[in-house]
C-alpha positions as CSV (number, residue, x, y, z in Angstrom):
1,T,-64.3,-76.7,73.0
2,P,-67.8,-75.6,74.3
3,Y,-66.2,-73.3,76.9
4,F,-64.5,-71.1,74.2
5,I,-67.4,-71.1,71.9
6,T,-69.8,-70.1,74.7
7,N,-67.5,-67.3,75.9
8,Y,-66.9,-66.1,72.3
9,L,-70.6,-65.9,71.6
10,F,-71.3,-64.2,75.0
11,F,-68.7,-61.5,74.3
12,Y,-69.9,-61.1,70.8
13,V,-73.5,-60.6,72.0
14,L,-72.3,-57.9,74.5
15,Y,-70.3,-56.3,71.7
16,T,-73.4,-56.4,69.4
17,F,-75.5,-54.6,72.1
18,A,-72.8,-51.9,72.5
19,V,-72.6,-51.4,68.7
20,I,-76.3,-51.1,68.4
21,L,-76.4,-48.4,71.1
22,F,-73.5,-46.5,69.6
23,W,-75.0,-46.8,66.1
24,I,-78.4,-45.5,67.2
25,G,-76.8,-42.7,69.3
26,G,-74.4,-41.7,66.6
27,Y,-77.2,-41.6,64.0
28,L,-79.5,-39.6,66.3
29,I,-77.0,-36.9,67.1
30,G,-76.0,-36.8,63.4
31,Q,-72.4,-38.0,63.4
32,R,-71.2,-38.1,59.8
33,F,-69.6,-41.5,60.3
34,F,-73.1,-43.0,60.9
35,T,-75.2,-40.8,58.6
36,Q,-72.9,-40.7,55.5
37,T,-71.7,-44.3,55.5
38,G,-73.9,-47.0,53.9
39,F,-75.7,-49.4,56.2
40,S,-74.1,-52.5,54.7
41,T,-70.6,-51.0,54.9
42,L,-71.0,-50.2,58.6
43,L,-72.5,-53.6,59.2
44,I,-69.5,-55.4,57.6
45,F,-67.1,-53.1,59.3
46,F,-68.5,-53.6,62.8
47,F,-68.9,-57.3,62.2
48,G,-65.2,-57.7,61.4
49,W,-64.0,-55.3,64.1
50,G,-65.9,-57.2,66.8
51,H,-64.2,-60.4,65.8
52,A,-60.8,-58.7,65.8
53,L,-61.4,-57.3,69.3
54,I,-62.5,-60.6,70.8
55,A,-59.6,-62.3,69.2
56,L,-57.2,-59.7,70.7
57,A,-58.8,-60.4,74.1
58,Y,-58.3,-64.1,73.8
59,L,-54.7,-63.5,72.8
60,L,-54.0,-61.3,75.8
61,A,-55.8,-63.8,78.1
62,A,-53.4,-66.5,77.1
63,F,-50.6,-64.5,78.8
64,L,-52.4,-63.4,82.0
65,N,-53.2,-65.6,85.0
66,S,-54.9,-63.3,87.5
67,K,-58.1,-61.3,87.2
68,R,-56.3,-58.1,88.5
69,A,-53.6,-58.3,85.8
70,A,-56.3,-59.0,83.1
71,S,-58.3,-55.9,84.2
72,V,-55.2,-53.7,84.2
73,V,-54.0,-54.9,80.8
74,G,-57.5,-54.7,79.4
75,Y,-58.1,-51.2,80.4
76,S,-54.6,-50.2,79.4
77,V,-55.1,-51.6,75.9
78,A,-58.5,-50.0,75.6
79,L,-57.5,-46.6,76.8
80,I,-53.8,-46.2,76.1
81,G,-53.8,-48.3,72.9
82,T,-56.6,-46.2,71.4
83,L,-54.9,-43.0,72.4
84,V,-51.6,-44.2,70.8
85,A,-53.4,-45.3,67.7
86,E,-55.2,-42.0,67.4
87,I,-52.0,-40.0,67.8
88,V,-50.1,-42.1,65.2
89,C,-52.9,-42.0,62.7
90,D,-53.6,-38.2,63.1
91,F,-50.0,-37.0,63.1
92,M,-48.1,-39.5,61.0
93,Y,-50.6,-40.8,58.5
94,A,-53.2,-38.0,58.2
95,E,-54.1,-36.4,54.8
96,G,-53.2,-32.8,54.4
97,T,-50.8,-32.3,57.3
98,D,-47.1,-31.3,57.0
99,Q,-46.0,-34.1,59.4
100,S,-47.6,-36.9,57.5
101,I,-45.4,-39.8,56.3
102,S,-48.1,-41.2,54.0
103,N,-51.8,-41.2,53.4
104,T,-52.3,-44.8,54.2
105,L,-51.4,-47.0,57.2
106,P,-48.9,-49.9,56.6
107,L,-50.7,-53.3,56.5
108,P,-49.1,-54.6,59.8
109,F,-50.7,-51.7,61.7
110,L,-54.1,-52.9,60.6
111,I,-53.7,-56.1,62.6
112,Y,-54.2,-54.2,65.8
113,P,-57.9,-53.3,66.1
114,Q,-57.4,-49.8,67.5
115,F,-55.4,-48.7,64.4
116,T,-58.1,-50.0,62.1
117,F,-60.8,-47.9,63.8
118,T,-59.0,-44.6,64.2
């Protein structure tokens, strides 16, 4: 329907502006992620990750009826979800640590966007 297409495009445009700002900022301050990774690789990665984030937002919106609940769940997913993903990736699946289970994440973890980016 036009409603969903318009919202999807609007959110993707917002996401694109945020990525451009972070990309420029990261490159200017010399972060290795932005300076040592190829342009096309980053472009494909951010393109796919943006679609994954918007799809996750639509999935969560299907279960929420109020704006307040959506705000709480959205910020919780963004903050707590990223923190949990970072802890799991750093302590359970990091290379060169004594606690690591493996060097690669299991495929089901990669469905959740925060695990993919950490």
